[in-house]
C-alpha positions as CSV (number, residue, x, y, z in Angstrom):
1,M,0.1,-0.1,0.2
2,T,1.4,3.3,-0.8
3,T,0.6,6.4,0.9
4,R,-0.2,9.8,-1.0
5,E,0.6,13.0,0.4
6,R,-2.5,15.3,0.3
7,A,-2.2,18.9,-1.1
8,P,-2.0,21.4,1.9
9,R,-5.0,22.9,2.8
10,R,-5.3,26.5,4.1
11,G,-4.8,26.5,8.0
12,D,-2.6,23.3,8.0
13,G,0.9,23.7,9.3
14,T,3.2,26.5,10.2
15,A,4.7,29.3,8.0
16,W,8.5,30.1,8.8
17,L,9.7,33.2,7.6
18,V,13.4,34.1,7.8
19,A,15.3,37.2,6.7
20,D,18.0,36.7,4.2
21,R,20.7,38.9,4.9
22,A,22.8,38.4,1.9
23,R,19.7,39.3,-0.5
24,G,17.7,41.6,1.5
25,D,14.4,39.6,1.3
26,Y,12.7,36.7,2.9
27,L,12.7,33.3,2.6
28,C,9.2,31.7,3.0
29,Y,8.5,28.3,4.2
30,W,5.2,26.9,4.5
31,Y,5.8,23.3,6.6
32,V,2.8,20.8,6.6
33,G,2.0,17.2,7.4
34,P,2.3,15.2,10.6
35,N,4.5,17.5,13.0
36,D,5.0,20.0,10.1
37,Q,7.6,17.3,8.7
38,R,7.3,18.8,5.2
39,V,7.6,21.8,2.8
40,G,4.0,22.3,1.4
41,E,5.1,25.5,-0.4
42,R,8.0,27.9,-0.6
43,A,8.7,31.4,-1.9
44,R,10.6,34.8,-1.4
45,A,9.1,38.0,-0.3
46,A,10.6,41.4,-0.8
47,T,9.5,42.8,2.9
48,A,8.7,41.5,6.1
49,E,5.1,42.9,5.6
50,E,4.9,40.9,2.3
51,A,6.2,37.7,3.9
52,V,3.8,37.8,7.0
53,A,0.7,38.3,4.3
54,W,2.1,35.2,2.4
55,G,2.2,33.3,5.5
56,Q,-1.1,34.4,7.0
57,V,-2.9,33.5,3.7
58,R,-1.7,30.0,4.4
59,T,-2.0,29.3,7.9
60,T,-3.0,30.8,11.4
61,R,0.5,29.8,12.7
62,V,3.1,32.2,11.4
63,R,6.7,33.0,12.9
64,I,9.1,35.6,11.5
65,R,12.8,36.0,11.9
66,T,13.9,39.6,11.0
67,D,17.1,40.7,9.8
68,D,18.0,41.9,13.2
69,G,17.9,38.1,14.6
70,D,14.4,38.6,16.5
71,S,11.7,36.2,16.2
72,Y,8.0,37.1,16.5
73,W,4.7,35.5,16.2
74,A,2.8,36.9,13.5
75,G,-0.2,34.3,13.5
76,S,-3.6,34.7,14.4
77,A,-3.5,31.6,16.4
78,P,-2.6,31.9,20.5
79,R,1.3,32.7,20.5
80,P,3.0,29.8,21.6
81,E,5.5,29.5,24.6
82,G,9.0,30.8,23.7
83,F,7.8,33.7,21.9
84,S,7.6,36.7,24.1
85,R,6.8,39.1,21.2
86,T,4.0,39.4,18.6
87,W,4.7,40.9,15.2
88,G,3.5,44.6,14.9
89,E,3.2,44.9,18.8
90,A,5.7,47.9,18.4
91,E,3.6,49.6,15.8
92,R,0.5,49.4,17.8
93,E,2.3,50.5,21.0
94,G,3.5,53.8,19.0
95,A,-0.1,54.3,17.6
96,C,-2.1,57.0,19.9
């Protein structure tokens, strides 16, 4: 019996977005399957904002590592342990 991998569905898995300092853009990976063990899709985004938007279209679980080396939770799912900051907090804190 062979197993067929099903196509990823919106909401599955976790999007990992990582700054590529050498190119000045972001590598975008959408991990799916049991324990997020395979890449369902990948892309590049010119900015952090575009990378986050790419991830949020695919899943509610999104994390981003910016070019300064900080990691943020950018998903709409509850922030997991280990992430002390949420993407966009600084912008919201500065807004009046």
